N, C-alpha and C positions, 0 to 999 in steps of 0.2 A: 268713434275716435276721429279727431281731425286729421287731415292728411299733412299737416305740418305740426311742426313741433309747437309760480315761479316755483318751480318747486319752491318750497318755503325759503325764499331768499331772506334770511333774517337781516332785513335792511336796517348805524349809530346815529341816532337822532337826538340831540340835546333838546331840552325843553325850549330853549331860545329859538332853535331852528324850527321846532314845531310851530311856534307862533309866526315866524317870518315866512317860512316856506309855504305853509298852508294858506297864508293870507292872500296870495295872489295867484294860486294855481287853479286853473279850470280842471275839472276832474275828467277821468277817462271812462266814465261810467254812463251807461244808458239810463234813461228814466225808468221808473219802477215798472212800467208796462212793457219794457224791452227785455232782451235776454239777460238772465240773472246768473247763469252758469258760465264761469270763465275757466277755460282750459288753457294752461300756459306750458309750453315746452321750452326747455332751455338747452342750448347747445354751446359747448366750449370748443372753440377751434384750436388746433395745434398752433404753436408759435408761428406768426407771420402767414398763417393760412386763412385769416379771417377777412381778407380784402376782396379783390376782384375774383380770386379763385372761388371763394365762398358765394359771391354774388352769382357766379356762373352755375354752380350746382343747385343753388336755391331757385334760380330762374327756371331750371328744368322742372321743378315741382310746380311752379306757378303755371307754366305752359301745359303740363299734364292735367292739372285741375281745370284749366280753362277749356281744353279740348274735350274733356269729359263732362263739362258743365256741372262739376261737382258743387253742391249747394252750400258747403261750409267754407265761408271766407275766413281769412286770417290776416293779421297785421304782423309783419316782422320788424324787428328793431335791433340795433346794435349798441353795445355799451359805450358810453363816453367816460365812464369812471369805473374803477375796480378792475377785476380780471376781465380780459377780453371774452365776450360771450354774446350770443344772440338770443332773443326771446321771440316766441311766436304765440300770439293770443287769438284764440277762437272762442266766440260767444254762442251760447245755446239758450233757448227759452226753457228747456227742461232736459232731464237725462233721457227721456223718451226720444226727444229730437236727436240727441247724440247717437242713441242706439239705431235710429232710423238711418242715419248717415253711414254707420258701420255696415248696415245691411246692404246699402247701395254699393258700397265698396266691394263687399263680398260677391255681389252678383255681376260685377263688371271685371271679368278676368283680364282683359287687355289693359285696363286702367291699373289694376292691382299689380300686374307685371311691370308696367312702366314705373310705378311708384317704387317698386322693389329695386329696379335698376338704378333709379335716381338716388335711392337711399344708399346703395352700395358705393356710388361715386361720391356722395356727400360724406359718407362715413370715413373715407380716406383722409378727409381734412379735419376730422373731429377727434377730440380726446375723451369727451363725455357727453351724454345726452340724458336728460331726465324730464319728467312731466308731473304736473300736479293739477288739481281741480279745486276751484274756489267758488264760493257763493256770495252774492251781494248781500250786505247787511244794511238795510235801509236806516235802521236806528243810528248806526255809527257813521253813515255817510252824511254829506252836507251839501245842499244845493246842487245836486247832480245835473250835469249837462249831457246831451246826447249828440253833440256835434263832433263825434270822434273822427269823422272823415277829414276834419280840418287840423287835427293834431299832428305836429311834426316832431315833437319830442315829449318824453314822459319823465316826470319825477316819480320815483318809486320808493315807498317807505314801508318797511316791514317791522313788525313788533311781535315778540313772543311773550304772551301773558303767563305769569306764574300760575301753576295749578291751584285752583281754589280762590283766585283773585279776579274773577271776571267782574264782580261787582265794582271793585276799584277801577278796573279798566273802563267800564262804562261811565263811571263818574269822571274820569280823566277826559274822555272824549266829549262828554257833555259840557264840562268846564270850558274846553277849547271852543266848542261850537257856540256856546252862550257868549263868550268874549268876542268872537267874530261878529255875531249878530249885533251885539251892542256897539261894536266899533263901526259897523256899517260898511265893512270892506267887501271885497269881491271873492272871498274864499270859496273854493269848491273842491270836493274830493269824493271819491267812491271808495268805500271800505269793503274789503272782501275777506271772508273767513275761510281758511284752508279746510277742505272737506276730505280730500284724499291725496296721498302722495308725499306726506311729510309729517312733521311733529305737530300734534294737536295743540291748540292754543295760539296758532300763528295767524296773524292778521296782516293784510297788505293793503295800503292806501295808494291808489293810482291817481296821478294828476297829469293831464295832458294839455298842451298849449300849442298855438301856431308858431310861437317864437320863444327862444330862450331869454329874450329881454324881460319876460315876466318875472324872472328871478331877480333882476335888477329892480324892477318896480316894487317887488314885495317889501323891500326894506323901507320904502317911503311911508308905508302904513304901519310900521312896527310900533311907533309911539302910541298911536290910538289903541292898538291891540293890547299893549302892556297896561295902559290906563284902564281899559275895559276889564282886564283880568284882575285888577285891584292892586296894581303897582308891585313893588318888591314883596309885600306881604302875600299878595295873591299868587305870584309866581313861586314863592317859597312853598305855599300850600300845594300848588300843582306839582312842583318838584317832588315833594314828599309822597304824594299820592301816586305819581308816575313810578317812583322807585319801588313802592309797595306792589304795584300791579305788574310791571314789566321787568323781565330780567335781561333781555337783549333787544337791541334795535339797530337799524341800519338804513342808509339812504343811498340811492344811486340815480344817475341820469342816463337815459337811453334816447337815441335818435331813430326815428322811423326810417326804414329803408324800403322804398317802393319796389326795388328790384327783388326783394325777398318777401313781398306781400301779395297775397291773392285777394283782391278786393272786388266789390261788385261793379257792374258796368255803370251804375249810377254815380259811384264815386269817381270813376275814370272820366265820365262825361263832364262832371262838375269841375274837375281839375286835371285834365289829361297831361298837362306839362309836368305835374308832380308824379301822379300815379302811373303814368306810362312813359317813362323817360326814354 
């Protein structure tokens, strides 16, 4: 288990937004040879407890991990939309690697004790904590990037697929991917399927970028995407298929918080001004 903390955040996404938002978002996903298991912990802070006070308690976790040289890094981020909350993402190459980190934690009594103390202090600020595990789905991802150290904000999209409608869901994503390919835009995303910690049939698409200006840029390529989809007729077909496949969807924006992130020394050396404020 990582030493920091979607569960299935059923992230409302209209089909028009699928086209425009995906069209310019770099994904938050490693390449296929990189870690494929994504463990995400979600914390809900009490009202007005999510600012400097939360930074302070989370910084204690970061320092404890650094002192122990714990191998599992994580990125923390805070919500810019929806209910105030924080997400903590840890990536693993396999479940065996995750188990190995758990064993390291169990063997280090002083580290475990420090994490427990930090957790009690952090818990005073929180209303709720939960955790879930996802696995990268290569077929549903599109032009994955691995420059996640440069991401400063994330667009997060979640979809819940109706039971028995996986075929239609795959057709929806294929239509979107084909349209982006034909349009020749810069679309990127990593699609993850929920494995543990929530309702089955949940998928989360992560898109990370160095700047929120990418959201503005996304609208400039919308016309080409709509033409590539087949105009109104094509969008109507996508709309119908999406409705058959998905019963709930939602989208949010999160900002990476370096004070709440435990990242590698390489990341810090590459951009100390950001990662070590």
